[in-house]
C-alpha positions as CSV (number, residue, x, y, z in Angstrom):
1,M,-143.5,88.9,-171.4
2,R,-139.9,87.9,-170.2
3,V,-139.3,85.3,-167.5
4,E,-136.3,85.6,-165.6
5,Q,-134.8,82.1,-164.4
6,A,-135.2,83.5,-160.6
7,D,-138.8,83.9,-161.2
8,L,-139.3,80.3,-161.8
9,L,-139.6,77.6,-159.1
10,S,-138.7,74.3,-159.5
11,I,-140.8,71.7,-157.5
12,S,-137.4,70.4,-156.1
13,D,-137.3,73.7,-154.4
14,T,-140.7,73.5,-152.8
15,I,-141.6,70.7,-150.3
16,I,-145.2,70.1,-149.4
17,L,-146.3,68.4,-146.9
18,K,-150.0,67.0,-146.9
19,Q,-151.5,66.1,-143.7
20,R,-153.4,63.1,-143.7
21,R,-155.3,61.0,-140.9
22,T,-155.5,57.6,-140.5
23,Y,-158.4,55.9,-139.6
24,S,-158.8,52.2,-138.2
25,M,-161.6,50.8,-140.9
26,R,-164.6,49.4,-139.1
27,E,-165.4,45.9,-140.0
28,V,-169.2,44.6,-140.4
29,K,-169.2,41.0,-140.2
30,A,-171.9,39.8,-142.4
31,V,-174.7,37.1,-140.9
32,K,-176.5,34.8,-142.9
33,I,-179.7,36.5,-143.9
34,N,-182.9,35.6,-141.4
35,A,-186.0,37.3,-141.0
36,A,-185.5,38.4,-137.3
37,D,-182.3,40.6,-138.3
38,F,-183.6,41.9,-141.7
39,A,-187.0,42.4,-140.6
40,P,-186.4,46.4,-140.0
41,Y,-184.5,46.8,-143.5
42,G,-187.0,44.7,-145.6
43,T,-188.3,41.1,-146.5
44,F,-186.5,38.3,-148.5
45,C,-187.6,34.7,-149.7
46,S,-185.6,31.9,-151.2
47,M,-186.9,31.3,-155.0
48,T,-185.3,28.0,-155.4
49,E,-186.2,26.4,-152.0
50,P,-189.5,28.5,-151.2
51,E,-191.4,27.7,-148.0
52,G,-195.0,27.2,-147.2
53,Y,-197.9,25.7,-148.6
54,P,-197.9,25.8,-152.3
55,L,-200.8,25.5,-155.0
56,E,-200.3,22.5,-156.9
57,G,-200.8,21.1,-160.1
58,E,-199.6,17.7,-161.9
59,I,-196.1,19.1,-162.5
60,H,-196.1,22.2,-160.4
61,K,-195.8,23.9,-157.3
62,F,-196.7,27.5,-157.0
63,Y,-195.7,29.3,-154.1
64,P,-197.9,32.9,-154.6
65,D,-197.1,36.2,-153.1
66,R,-194.0,35.5,-151.1
67,I,-193.0,39.1,-151.5
68,V,-194.8,41.9,-152.2
69,G,-194.9,45.4,-153.2
70,T,-197.0,48.3,-154.5
71,C,-195.7,50.3,-157.3
72,V,-197.0,53.2,-159.4
73,G,-196.2,52.9,-163.1
74,T,-194.0,50.1,-164.7
75,M,-191.6,47.7,-163.1
76,A,-188.6,47.0,-164.6
77,F,-186.3,43.9,-164.1
78,S,-182.8,44.9,-164.8
79,P,-179.4,42.6,-164.7
80,I,-176.5,43.9,-162.8
81,E,-172.8,42.5,-163.0
82,V,-170.7,43.2,-159.8
83,R,-166.8,42.2,-160.0
84,K,-165.2,41.0,-156.7
85,D,-163.1,43.7,-154.8
86,E,-162.0,44.0,-151.1
87,R,-165.3,44.9,-149.9
88,I,-164.8,48.4,-148.6
89,V,-168.2,50.4,-148.6
90,K,-167.6,53.9,-149.6
91,M,-171.1,55.2,-150.5
92,A,-174.6,54.1,-150.4
93,E,-177.8,55.0,-151.8
94,Y,-181.5,55.1,-151.1
95,H,-184.8,55.8,-152.6
96,T,-187.5,57.8,-151.2
97,T,-190.5,56.6,-153.0
98,T,-190.0,52.5,-153.7
99,W,-188.6,49.5,-152.5
100,E,-185.7,47.8,-154.5
101,G,-185.5,44.0,-155.1
102,I,-182.2,42.4,-155.6
103,V,-182.2,38.7,-156.8
104,A,-178.7,36.5,-156.6
105,L,-178.5,34.2,-159.6
106,D,-175.2,32.7,-159.9
107,D,-173.4,33.2,-156.3
108,D,-174.4,34.2,-152.8
109,M,-174.3,37.8,-152.3
110,L,-173.4,40.2,-149.7
111,I,-175.3,43.0,-149.1
112,H,-175.5,46.4,-146.6
113,V,-178.1,48.2,-145.1
114,A,-178.7,51.0,-142.9
115,P,-181.4,52.5,-141.4
116,A,-183.8,55.4,-143.0
117,S,-182.4,58.7,-141.6
118,G,-184.1,61.4,-143.5
119,G,-181.1,61.8,-146.0
120,T,-178.4,61.9,-143.6
121,P,-176.3,58.8,-144.1
122,V,-175.8,56.6,-141.2
123,P,-172.9,53.8,-141.9
124,E,-171.9,53.6,-138.4
125,L,-175.3,51.6,-138.3
126,A,-174.9,49.5,-141.3
127,K,-175.6,45.6,-141.3
128,A,-174.5,43.3,-143.9
129,F,-176.2,40.0,-145.0
130,L,-175.1,36.9,-146.6
131,V,-177.8,36.2,-149.0
132,P,-177.9,32.5,-150.6
133,K,-178.0,32.2,-154.6
134,G,-181.3,32.1,-155.8
135,C,-182.8,34.2,-152.9
136,M,-184.3,37.7,-153.5
137,V,-184.3,40.4,-151.0
138,K,-186.8,43.5,-151.1
139,I,-185.5,46.6,-149.5
140,N,-187.9,48.9,-148.2
141,A,-188.1,52.4,-149.3
142,A,-185.5,54.9,-147.7
143,I,-183.2,52.2,-146.3
144,W,-179.4,53.0,-147.4
145,H,-177.9,50.0,-149.6
146,L,-175.7,50.1,-152.5
147,C,-175.2,47.1,-155.1
148,P,-174.7,43.5,-154.1
149,L,-171.4,41.9,-154.0
150,P,-170.4,38.5,-154.7
151,A,-169.2,36.4,-152.0
152,N,-167.3,33.7,-154.1
153,N,-167.3,34.3,-157.5
154,E,-165.1,36.9,-159.4
155,V,-168.5,38.2,-160.9
156,L,-172.2,38.1,-159.3
157,H,-174.7,38.4,-161.8
158,A,-177.8,39.4,-160.3
159,M,-181.4,41.1,-161.1
160,I,-182.4,44.3,-159.8
161,V,-186.2,45.0,-159.6
162,L,-187.3,48.7,-159.4
163,P,-190.0,51.1,-161.1
164,E,-188.5,51.9,-164.4
165,C,-186.1,54.8,-164.5
166,T,-185.7,55.1,-160.7
167,Y,-181.7,55.3,-160.8
168,A,-182.8,58.5,-162.9
169,N,-185.6,60.3,-161.0
170,D,-185.4,58.6,-157.3
171,C,-182.0,57.7,-156.3
172,T,-179.7,59.5,-153.8
173,V,-176.3,58.4,-153.6
174,V,-174.0,59.6,-150.9
175,E,-170.2,59.4,-150.7
176,F,-168.9,58.6,-147.0
177,E,-166.1,60.5,-145.7
178,E,-162.8,58.3,-145.5
179,K,-163.4,57.9,-141.6
180,D,-166.9,56.3,-142.1
181,W,-165.9,53.4,-144.8
182,F,-166.1,50.2,-143.4
183,K,-165.4,46.7,-144.6
184,I,-167.7,43.8,-145.2
185,I,-166.2,40.6,-143.7
186,L,-167.5,37.2,-143.7
């Protein structure tokens, strides 16, 4: 097949305009986690400064059952490393059958949550919380969330508590339209 030069179009002969909308990104201010504001989404407890009456021995204080959750099957305790970024939230996930635990190990962490909504994301209802290092949060089933973000360090190390293989069999992740992205601020 012979192609004539006249049949060829060079990119310089064609101008392509891409229409792009600009959106004013919503900012969500992180508030220090507290029982009243976090109650619709789950519970939390400081593991390094627990409250309440302990069971005491000669060298220990034991604070039982500060966070409880049911599980069918085996629980898994998984480390996660999260790099600091611009804190722009572009997606969220939820689990239909289980809660998720997150423990901040070496830095304060930022988490975002939004109410259960039957599988349709509701980023406009998102709340953000500042969770102190050493604190564990328990996020209820069906609550929208994603990984914790470092508040101060370049990398946050945290522990995720979920039933084994939840990431493979009960994790719905939804990417937001650009107009629904939001930035978490302190």
